[in-house]
N, C-alpha and C positions, 0 to 999 in steps of 0.2 A: 538096448531095450526100446528106447524111443528116439526117433530121428525126425526132426522138423526141418524141411528144406524149402527155402525161398517162399515162406508163407506170407500171404497178403490177406488182411481182413479189413473190411470197410463197415462203417456205420453210416448209411446213406452216402453222402459225398465225402465224409471224413475218413481218411486213410489211416486206420488205427494201428495195424501191424504192416511194416514195410520190408518184405523179403527177408524175414528173420530165419536164422538157422540155429538150431539147438540140438545137442545130442546128450543123451543120458545112458549111462551103462548100468547094467544090472548091479544092485548092491549099493549104489552111490546115494548120497544126499547131494542134490544139486540145487542151488538157490538162485532165484531171479530177483535182482534188486533194482530199484528205480523209484522215482518220485511219483506222486499222485498223477494219474492220467498218462503214465508212460506207456502203458500197454501190458502190464503184468497180469492183471485179471483177465483181459482179453485173450492172452496166450493160453491160460488154463481153460477158459470157456471154449476156445477153438479146439483144444485137445479133446475135451469132453463132448464135443458136438452140440454145445449149447448155442454157439453162434456159427454162422456159416463162413467157410473160407472161400475167398474169391479166386485165389490161385495158390499154387504150391502144394506140397504134400506133407502128411503126418503118417509115419510108420510106427507101429507098435509090434514088437517081436517079429519084425520082418514083413508084416502085413500092412497094407495101406488101409488106414482108418479115417482118411480125410472125409469130413462131413457124414460120418457114420452116426446113426441114431444113438442118443445118449444111453438109453437102457442096454443097448447091445455092447457098449463099451464097458458097462459094469459087469456083464457076463464075461467079457474078454479079459477082465482083471484090472480095470482102472477105477480107483476110488477117488472121489472129489469132495474135499471139505471146503464149502464155499466161504466167501467173505460174508461176515455177519452171521455165520453159523447155520441159519436156516433150519433150526430144529422145528418140530411140530409141537408148538407150545401147549395146545390143549390135550395132547396125549401124554401118558406117563413116560418116565425115563425108560422103563422096560418096553413099552410099546414102540418107542422111537428105535431102540436097538433091534427089536423084532423086524421093523420095516427095513433096517439095514441089511438083514439077512434074507430079504424076500427072494433073491435069486438062488438061494441055497436049497438043495434037496438032499444033502448028505446028513449023516447022523451025528456030526460033530458040532452042530449049531450050539447045543447046550453047553459044551465045554468052552466054546468061544465066548459065551456070555461071561463065564467065570474069568477068562483071560482078560476081558475088558475090565471086569471089576478088580482084578489084581492090579491093573495099571491105574485105574481110577477108583479107589476105594470109596470116595464120596458118592459116586454113582450108585454103589451097592447100597449105601445107607438111604439113598433117596429113590430107589428103584420104583416105588409105587407113587411117587410124587409127580404132579403135573410138571412137564419140562419148562413151562413158562414161568414157574415159581423159583427156578433155580437162579443162582448168581451168574454173572457173566462168565466167570471162570468155569463154573460147573457146566454151563451151556456149551462152552468150547470143548470141554472134556466129552460131553455127550455127542457133539457133532463128530469128533474124531472117533469116538467108540462106535457110533453108527456106521461110519465108513469102514472101519476095520471088520465089522460083521460080514461084509461081503468078501472077505479074504482077498484084498487087492494085491496085485503083484507091484503095481505102481500107485502111490498115493499122492494126490495133488492137494497141497495145503495152501490156502489163500488167506494170508494175514492172521495167523493163529494168535498173535499177540495183541490184536487190536482192542483197545479199551480195557485192558487187564492190569491189575496192580503188578508191580515188578516181581514180587514173590511168586505170584501165580504164573507169570511169564516164564520164570526160571523152572517151575514145575513142568509146564507144558513142553518146554524145550528139552528138558531131561527125558520126558516120555517120548518125544519125537526120536531122540537118539536110541532109545530102547527099541522102539518099533523098527527102526532101521537095522539094528543089530540082530533082530529076530528074523530078518530076511526080506523086508519090504523096502523097495526102492522108493525114494521120495524126491519130488519136485516141490520146493518150498518157495512161495512168494511172500516177501516180508519187507515192511518198511523199516523195521528195526535191524538195520544192516549189520550192526555189531554182533547181535545175537545170532543172526542167520549165518554170517561168515564164520562164527566161532564153532559151529557144528557141521558145516558143509564141507564136502570134498572139493567141489568145483562151483564156480559162480559165473553168471552172466549179468551184465549191466545193460539195462534197456533205458533209452531216452527217446522221447517222442516217436515211439513205435519202432525204433531201430536198435539192434544189438550193437553197442559201441565198445564193449570190452568183455573179455572172457578169459578164464584160466583157473589155476589152483586157487582155492578160497583164500589161502594165506597170502598169495601173491596179489590178489585183488585188494586184500585188506591193507597191503602196504603201498598200493598205488596212490600217488599224491592227488590225482584228480578225484579218485573215489573218496579219499580222506576228506577233502574239502567239501565235496557234494553231499556225502551220506554219513560220515563218521564223526563229524563235529570237531 
């Protein structure tokens, strides 16, 4: 579904991504783990067209999407839940979800609101509430729900557990598994490597902008270097 080949990204003189290669097959959960500043978020932003790629290619469903405009990638079927949630705090929960569906012209939008509410009942309770008044966990649910309203084929999740209580993290990760089982392919960026590897099919490890290890999630979990660096 997604193929990244020899991708290089710079921030001025800083070489943020160094010839990285990643492949994601349809139906998988693939996780990208690494420390702060390793290049995880930059990878997702490059896929989404938010930051420019200096060289290399990104293909989605066999089509070159390198440096495509972000809104066109939403139409193509890529949803992005950014780090820090980035909800519209002065709009209601319902208005945020409606914005997630702005690319949709079909008649199933209403039923998809209900699907989001089934996954996140708290959002249904608070659908008329301003998003900025939600708890951190509820805002994360809203950010995911908003992305789902575009009916993505590939969902990019950036640090969904950040700043959340352990019980909420478990709820979020359980929902991520449900989303995947319903047919959405997922690329998960996550500092909580234990949680990420527990639900992923495959994993990539990134350090200082380079992919240094990859393989089945269970194999990566048993790797001694990964254990020392990320699993405590």
